[in-house]
Each structure stands twice: as C-alpha cells, then as structure tokens.
N, C-alpha and C positions, 0 to 999 in steps of 0.2 A: 573774405568776400563780402561785399555789401549787398543790399537788397533794395529794389525799387518797390516801395510800399504803396505808392499812389502816384498817378500821373494825371495832370489837369491842364486844360487850356482855359485861361482866364486873362482877358486883355488888361485887367487891372493888376495882375500878378499877386503881390502880397497885399492883403487888406484884412480887415477885421474878421470876415467870414472864414478866410483861409486859416488865419492864426488861431482863432477860438474854436472852430468846429473841425476842420480837417486835420490840422497838425496834432491836436490833442487826441482826436479819434483814432488816428493811425499810429500813435506813439513813435513818431519819427525823431531822429536826432539831427536831421539836416534837411535843408531845402536847397535844391539846385534850380535856379532860374536859367532857362535856356532861351536865349534871345540874341541874335547876332548883333543888332545895333546896340542894345544895352551892354553887351560884353565889351564894347569899345567906348563907353561913356563913363569916364571916371567919376564925374560928379554924381550921376544917378546911381552908380554902383554904391557910393558912400551913403546915399539916402536909404537905399534898400538895406544896406548892412546895418545901419542904426535901427531900423524897424525890426529886423530879425533878432538883434541882440536882446531886446526886451523879452522875447519868448524863449530865450536860452536854447536856441538851435543854431547849428552852424549854417552858414549861408555861402553858397558859391554862385557866381554869375558867370555863365559859360556861353560860348558860341556853340552852334550845333557840332562843329568840327572838334572843338575841345571836349565836348561831352562824349562823343564817340571814342575819341582817343583815350579819355580817362576810363571809360567802360572797358575797352579792349586791354588796357594796361593792367588794371588791378580790380576790375568789377566793383568800383566805388569803395574799395578798401574799408570795409566794416561800417560804412554809413547805412543807416536806415533812412532812405531818401524819399522825399516828396519832390517830384519833378513838376515844375511850373512852366508852362509855355504861354507865350503871348498869341501865337497863331498856329493854325492847323498844319501849314506847310512845313514848319520846323519840326513838328511831330513826325510827319512823313519822312523827312530827311534822316532823322535819327533812327527811326525804326528800319528804314530801308538799308541802313548802314550797320545794322546789327544790335541796336539797343532793344532788349527784350521786354517790351511793354505789352502786357497781356490785357490790361483794363485801362480804358481812357475815359476820364470824366470831362465833359464839356460843361463848364460852369459859369462862364461870363464872357459874352461877346456882344458888344454894343450894336444897337440897331443903326442901320444906314439905309438909304433908298433901295439899294439892290439886295437887301437881306430880308429874310422871312423869319418871324419868331418860331422857335421850337418850344421853349418855355419862356416865362416872362423876362428873364435876364440873358437869354441866349438867342441870337439870331444868326442865320447862316446864309451864304450865297449857295446857289445850286452847286457850283464848282467845289466848294468846301465840303458839302455833303457827299459828293462823288469821291473825294479823297478819303473820307471817313469809311465809305463803303469799300474802297480799295484796301484800306488798312484791315478792315474786318475780313474781307474775302481772301486776301493774299497773305496776311500775317497772323490771322486768327485773333485780332484785337477785339475785345468786347467794348463797344462804344456805348456810353450812356450820357444822358443830359440831366444834370441835377445841381441846383445851386448850393444847398447845404445837406448834410447827411439825413436830417429829419424832414426834408421836403420830398415831394413826389419825384420819383425817378421815371424818365422817359427813355425807352430804348431806341436804338437806331432804326428798327423796323417802323416804329410809330412816327419817327421823323420823316422817313421816306414817304409815308402816307400823306403827311402834311404837304409835301412837295408834289404829290400826285405821282410818285415814282413806284408805288406798290399797289 
C-alpha cells in the first residue's frame, strides 16, 4: 500500500520550489501530476518527465479518472506520493470519488481579474474558495495556503475573512 504524503494545487506544477523544498521535505519517492488535459498531451508529458528525472523521483501524469482507478486498485502500490494538481476542481473530483486527502496545500495560482490574493502567489475566485470550504466541511480536508515550507502559512478560516465570508 502506498501513501499520499502531500497534496498541492500549483498551476505551475513542477518547478524549483516544489522540487527543492516540498519533495525533499516530505521524503517522497514519486510525484503524481493530476491534470486531465496534460494527461493527454504526449509532448508536455515528456517535458515533465525530464524535469522529474533529475530529482530521482518517479513521475506519473494522470487524469482524475486514472488517479481514482489507480488508488482503488492498489492504493498507489508502495509509492510515497506527492500529488500535484493544476486546479481546485480536479482535487474535488478525486476526493469526492474516494481519494483520501486529509491535508491540501494551495501553493500557486496566478492572479487574474476575477481573483483575489490570499498570499502573494495564490489568488482565488470566490467559487474556488467555496469548493475548498466544501472539501473541509464534507470531507474533513485541512486546507492551507503556503508557498514553501518555511513561509507563513495561512489557514482556510483566514482566507474566508479576506473574502468577507467569516
């Protein structure tokens, strides 16, 4: 049986902070990128595979459906996994279908007009924040916002205050 050691939403997926801070800090042996469009893009899959090989971790790029199937089949079969998601809706889909994520780090979502900053590198739409509340309330997921392990951590309750929802 494998273990989910860390789950993160970061629209850049694999980059320096993930590889040098989070991967080493959690002593994982694999990274699973969960993204429906990337799972069907052979060229980009190869780009990501090359970047992970330098860190000596196994990399799988899966759709949400493939992730759920793999978990139900063999509980990630001995992998100590960091799950990386590009978006919050994919996290919801996998959790709602049985993936047991208990802590979720939101670490990088770029700013756009309809988003509000929670921390300097994370901005959310109100709808995304509502999904995170649903994950916390209905599935017991501890949601927090943090760029790297040694930066300030902001909890979901504080994010709700920023949106005037608490």
